[in-house]
C-alpha positions as a LaTeX table, in Angstrom:
\begin{tabular}{lrrr}
\hline
Residue & $x$ (\AA) & $y$ (\AA) & $z$ (\AA) \\
\hline
Lys1 & $-17.45$ & 6.38 & $-22.93$ \\
Ile2 & $-18.68$ & 3.59 & $-25.20$ \\
Val3 & $-18.87$ & 4.59 & $-28.86$ \\
Asn4 & $-19.21$ & 1.23 & $-30.69$ \\
Glu5 & $-18.95$ & 2.42 & $-34.29$ \\
Lys6 & $-17.36$ & 0.99 & $-37.40$ \\
Lys7 & $-15.52$ & 3.65 & $-39.38$ \\
Ser8 & $-13.84$ & 3.59 & $-42.76$ \\
Val9 & $-10.78$ & 5.31 & $-44.21$ \\
Asn10 & $-10.09$ & 5.66 & $-47.91$ \\
Ile11 & $-6.76$ & 4.33 & $-49.14$ \\
Gly12 & $-6.46$ & 4.90 & $-52.85$ \\
Asn13 & $-9.25$ & 3.06 & $-54.66$ \\
Ser14 & $-10.24$ & 0.98 & $-51.66$ \\
Lys15 & $-11.26$ & 1.34 & $-48.02$ \\
Leu16 & $-10.17$ & 0.04 & $-44.67$ \\
Phe17 & $-12.70$ & $-0.50$ & $-41.91$ \\
Phe18 & $-11.94$ & $-0.24$ & $-38.21$ \\
Tyr19 & $-14.00$ & $-0.84$ & $-35.10$ \\
Ala20 & $-14.26$ & 2.01 & $-32.60$ \\
Pro21 & $-15.60$ & 0.58 & $-29.34$ \\
Asn22 & $-14.52$ & 3.72 & $-27.47$ \\
Glu23 & $-13.13$ & 7.24 & $-27.90$ \\
Ile24 & $-9.50$ & 6.08 & $-27.93$ \\
Asn25 & $-10.12$ & 3.95 & $-31.01$ \\
Leu26 & $-12.23$ & 6.66 & $-32.60$ \\
Phe27 & $-9.32$ & 9.09 & $-32.15$ \\
Arg28 & $-6.88$ & 6.58 & $-33.67$ \\
Ile29 & $-9.12$ & 6.16 & $-36.72$ \\
Asn30 & $-9.93$ & 9.87 & $-37.13$ \\
Thr31 & $-6.21$ & 10.76 & $-37.03$ \\
Phe32 & $-5.13$ & 7.86 & $-39.25$ \\
Phe33 & $-3.47$ & 10.07 & $-41.88$ \\
Ile34 & $-2.15$ & 12.82 & $-39.59$ \\
Lys35 & $-0.90$ & 11.08 & $-36.43$ \\
Glu36 & 1.99 & 9.18 & $-38.05$ \\
Pro37 & 2.23 & 10.16 & $-41.74$ \\
Glu38 & 5.86 & 9.00 & $-41.79$ \\
Thr39 & 4.75 & 5.46 & $-40.92$ \\
Leu40 & 2.27 & 5.40 & $-43.80$ \\
Ala41 & 4.87 & 6.84 & $-46.20$ \\
Trp42 & 7.36 & 4.18 & $-45.07$ \\
Ile43 & 4.84 & 1.39 & $-45.75$ \\
Asp44 & 3.99 & 2.96 & $-49.12$ \\
Asn45 & 7.62 & 2.30 & $-50.18$ \\
Phe46 & 7.48 & $-1.44$ & $-49.41$ \\
Lys47 & 7.64 & $-3.87$ & $-52.30$ \\
Glu48 & 4.41 & $-5.82$ & $-52.67$ \\
Lys49 & 4.22 & $-9.07$ & $-50.68$ \\
Ser50 & 7.04 & $-8.04$ & $-48.33$ \\
Asn51 & 7.32 & $-9.71$ & $-44.92$ \\
Phe52 & 6.30 & $-7.10$ & $-42.34$ \\
Phe53 & 6.58 & $-7.43$ & $-38.55$ \\
Asp54 & 4.33 & $-4.97$ & $-36.71$ \\
Ile55 & 5.61 & $-5.16$ & $-33.12$ \\
Gly56 & 3.17 & $-3.38$ & $-30.83$ \\
Ala57 & 0.35 & $-3.70$ & $-33.36$ \\
Asn58 & $-2.31$ & $-2.36$ & $-30.96$ \\
Ile59 & $-5.61$ & $-2.49$ & $-32.91$ \\
Gly60 & $-3.90$ & $-3.18$ & $-36.24$ \\
Leu61 & $-4.05$ & 0.14 & $-38.08$ \\
Tyr62 & $-0.65$ & $-0.34$ & $-39.72$ \\
Ser63 & $-0.93$ & $-4.12$ & $-40.03$ \\
Cys64 & $-4.18$ & $-3.71$ & $-41.96$ \\
Tyr65 & $-2.78$ & $-0.85$ & $-44.05$ \\
Ala66 & 0.33 & $-2.84$ & $-45.08$ \\
Ala67 & $-1.70$ & $-5.96$ & $-45.84$ \\
Lys68 & $-4.39$ & $-4.12$ & $-47.82$ \\
Lys69 & $-2.19$ & $-1.62$ & $-49.68$ \\
Lys70 & 0.92 & $-3.73$ & $-50.29$ \\
Lys71 & $-0.36$ & $-7.30$ & $-49.78$ \\
Cys72 & 2.30 & $-7.72$ & $-47.11$ \\
Asn73 & 2.72 & $-11.01$ & $-45.29$ \\
Thr74 & 2.15 & $-9.37$ & $-41.91$ \\
Phe75 & 2.86 & $-10.55$ & $-38.37$ \\
Ala76 & 0.98 & $-8.45$ & $-35.80$ \\
Phe77 & 2.71 & $-8.79$ & $-32.41$ \\
Glu78 & 0.36 & $-7.65$ & $-29.64$ \\
Pro79 & 0.42 & $-8.99$ & $-26.06$ \\
Ser80 & $-2.47$ & $-6.91$ & $-24.62$ \\
Phe81 & $-5.57$ & $-9.05$ & $-24.20$ \\
Phe82 & $-7.67$ & $-5.89$ & $-24.38$ \\
Asn83 & $-6.25$ & $-4.90$ & $-27.78$ \\
Leu84 & $-6.33$ & $-8.39$ & $-29.26$ \\
Glu85 & $-10.12$ & $-8.38$ & $-29.47$ \\
Val86 & $-10.23$ & $-5.20$ & $-31.56$ \\
Leu87 & $-7.18$ & $-6.24$ & $-33.60$ \\
Ser88 & $-8.85$ & $-9.52$ & $-34.58$ \\
Lys89 & $-12.13$ & $-7.76$ & $-35.43$ \\
Asn90 & $-10.28$ & $-5.30$ & $-37.67$ \\
Ile91 & $-8.52$ & $-8.13$ & $-39.48$ \\
Phe92 & $-11.85$ & $-9.91$ & $-39.90$ \\
Val93 & $-13.88$ & $-6.93$ & $-41.15$ \\
Asn94 & $-11.19$ & $-6.18$ & $-43.77$ \\
Asn95 & $-11.01$ & $-9.84$ & $-44.88$ \\
Leu96 & $-7.25$ & $-9.94$ & $-44.21$ \\
Ser97 & $-6.98$ & $-13.20$ & $-42.28$ \\
Asn98 & $-4.93$ & $-14.75$ & $-45.07$ \\
Leu99 & $-2.32$ & $-11.95$ & $-44.87$ \\
Ile100 & $-2.13$ & $-11.06$ & $-41.15$ \\
Lys101 & $-1.02$ & $-13.49$ & $-38.47$ \\
Ile102 & $-1.66$ & $-12.48$ & $-34.85$ \\
Val103 & 1.27 & $-13.17$ & $-32.51$ \\
Pro104 & $-0.11$ & $-12.63$ & $-28.96$ \\
Ile105 & 3.22 & $-12.66$ & $-27.13$ \\
Ser106 & 5.62 & $-10.16$ & $-25.60$ \\
Leu107 & 9.04 & $-9.74$ & $-27.14$ \\
Ser108 & 12.18 & $-9.00$ & $-25.13$ \\
Phe109 & 15.86 & $-9.95$ & $-25.19$ \\
Glu110 & 15.26 & $-13.44$ & $-23.76$ \\
Arg111 & 12.72 & $-16.14$ & $-23.08$ \\
Lys112 & 11.25 & $-15.62$ & $-19.61$ \\
Ile113 & 8.16 & $-15.34$ & $-17.46$ \\
Gly114 & 7.31 & $-11.83$ & $-16.31$ \\
Glu115 & 4.60 & $-9.28$ & $-15.65$ \\
Phe116 & 2.80 & $-7.43$ & $-18.43$ \\
Asn117 & 2.16 & $-4.05$ & $-16.80$ \\
Met118 & $-0.79$ & $-2.08$ & $-18.16$ \\
Ser119 & $-1.32$ & 1.64 & $-17.63$ \\
Asn120 & $-5.01$ & 1.20 & $-18.54$ \\
Thr121 & $-7.47$ & $-1.51$ & $-19.53$ \\
Asp122 & $-9.14$ & 0.32 & $-22.42$ \\
Trp123 & $-9.52$ & $-1.25$ & $-25.85$ \\
Gly124 & $-6.84$ & 0.42 & $-27.95$ \\
Gly125 & $-4.91$ & 1.54 & $-24.88$ \\
Ala126 & $-1.16$ & 1.98 & $-24.94$ \\
Leu127 & 1.73 & 2.76 & $-22.57$ \\
Ser128 & 2.00 & $-0.78$ & $-21.27$ \\
Thr129 & 5.24 & $-2.70$ & $-20.91$ \\
Phe130 & 6.57 & $-6.21$ & $-20.34$ \\
Asp131 & 8.49 & $-6.78$ & $-17.10$ \\
Glu132 & 9.51 & $-3.12$ & $-16.75$ \\
Asn133 & 7.91 & $-0.26$ & $-14.83$ \\
Ile134 & 8.95 & 2.58 & $-17.12$ \\
Thr135 & 7.09 & 4.42 & $-19.86$ \\
Phe136 & 8.36 & 5.55 & $-23.26$ \\
Asp137 & 9.86 & 8.73 & $-21.74$ \\
Gly138 & 11.56 & 6.95 & $-18.83$ \\
Ser139 & 9.04 & 8.00 & $-16.20$ \\
Asp140 & 7.59 & 5.51 & $-13.72$ \\
Leu141 & 4.73 & 3.35 & $-14.92$ \\
Lys142 & 2.04 & 2.83 & $-12.31$ \\
Pro143 & 0.16 & $-0.21$ & $-13.58$ \\
Val144 & $-3.59$ & $-0.38$ & $-13.05$ \\
Phe145 & $-3.55$ & $-4.05$ & $-14.03$ \\
Lys146 & $-0.86$ & $-6.64$ & $-14.60$ \\
Tyr147 & $-0.75$ & $-10.29$ & $-15.47$ \\
Thr148 & 1.94 & $-12.92$ & $-15.65$ \\
Thr149 & 2.87 & $-13.94$ & $-19.16$ \\
Met150 & 5.94 & $-14.90$ & $-21.16$ \\
Ser151 & 8.36 & $-13.27$ & $-23.54$ \\
Ile152 & 10.71 & $-14.52$ & $-26.20$ \\
Ser153 & 13.45 & $-12.86$ & $-28.21$ \\
Leu154 & 12.68 & $-12.00$ & $-31.81$ \\
Asp155 & 15.58 & $-14.15$ & $-33.02$ \\
Glu156 & 14.25 & $-17.17$ & $-31.12$ \\
Cys157 & 10.66 & $-16.45$ & $-32.13$ \\
Val158 & 11.53 & $-16.48$ & $-35.83$ \\
Ser159 & 13.72 & $-19.56$ & $-35.48$ \\
Tyr160 & 11.36 & $-21.59$ & $-33.29$ \\
Phe161 & 8.10 & $-20.77$ & $-35.08$ \\
Lys162 & 9.77 & $-20.76$ & $-38.51$ \\
Phe163 & 8.56 & $-17.26$ & $-39.35$ \\
Pro164 & 10.02 & $-15.78$ & $-42.53$ \\
Gln165 & 12.85 & $-13.29$ & $-42.38$ \\
Pro166 & 11.17 & $-9.87$ & $-42.06$ \\
Asn167 & 11.91 & $-7.31$ & $-44.75$ \\
His168 & 10.54 & $-4.51$ & $-42.57$ \\
Ile169 & 9.98 & $-4.17$ & $-38.82$ \\
Lys170 & 7.95 & $-1.54$ & $-36.96$ \\
Ile171 & 8.58 & $-1.41$ & $-33.20$ \\
Asp172 & 6.23 & 0.72 & $-31.09$ \\
Val173 & 6.13 & $-0.70$ & $-27.58$ \\
Asp174 & 6.36 & 2.42 & $-25.41$ \\
Gly175 & 9.69 & 1.88 & $-23.71$ \\
Asn176 & 10.99 & $-1.66$ & $-24.32$ \\
Glu177 & 12.28 & $-1.06$ & $-27.85$ \\
His178 & 15.94 & $-1.42$ & $-26.79$ \\
Leu179 & 15.24 & $-4.81$ & $-25.18$ \\
Ile180 & 13.55 & $-6.11$ & $-28.32$ \\
Leu181 & 16.44 & $-4.89$ & $-30.50$ \\
Ser182 & 19.00 & $-6.59$ & $-28.26$ \\
Gly183 & 17.18 & $-9.90$ & $-28.83$ \\
Ala184 & 17.06 & $-9.47$ & $-32.61$ \\
Ser185 & 20.73 & $-9.29$ & $-33.65$ \\
Lys186 & 20.49 & $-12.18$ & $-36.15$ \\
Ile187 & 17.22 & $-11.02$ & $-37.71$ \\
Leu188 & 18.35 & $-7.41$ & $-38.06$ \\
Gln189 & 21.36 & $-8.41$ & $-40.19$ \\
Asn190 & 19.01 & $-9.16$ & $-43.11$ \\
Thr191 & 16.17 & $-6.71$ & $-42.45$ \\
Lys192 & 15.84 & $-3.93$ & $-45.04$ \\
Ser193 & 14.33 & $-1.29$ & $-42.73$ \\
Val194 & 13.29 & $-0.76$ & $-39.12$ \\
Leu195 & 10.95 & 1.98 & $-37.90$ \\
Ile196 & 10.98 & 2.70 & $-34.17$ \\
\hline
\end{tabular}
């Protein structure tokens, strides 16, 4: 069902705005404070202007929150072409382009070409995975759509693109977290906190 609304959430003395092109996004926005309160509390403890890597950024709820509330230098890693449209709109509507960089690439333990397997093609959809056919709980993923793309390790990504050392990393990729961690051994040595 198409919804196509723009909704706001109050964060202290300011607001964040998010696009809701469908019911999935509307649900994400309506449950902003109750779905993952521990994630918001974790971000609330960041020092201002920290370097934040949001791996599996989806539509950018936590990227926008960290950038708006803590002025974080944020890197939003999101390989789903369907989510990138809404992510970029949310960055735009909140005037956060100077603080959030979109990184439209899959992360894994190595640089390679593989299949990005999607469980759905909805804006704001989740449960997709790079080059694996398992979901977050280990069950079989039956992709409804897949496309060939590339991955890179987090260590190589930071080194090659000269990204800053992250102070904080959120990883929410529905099953490939262990592969991303195994490709981030150098970066993790100097990261203050990781939320998976």
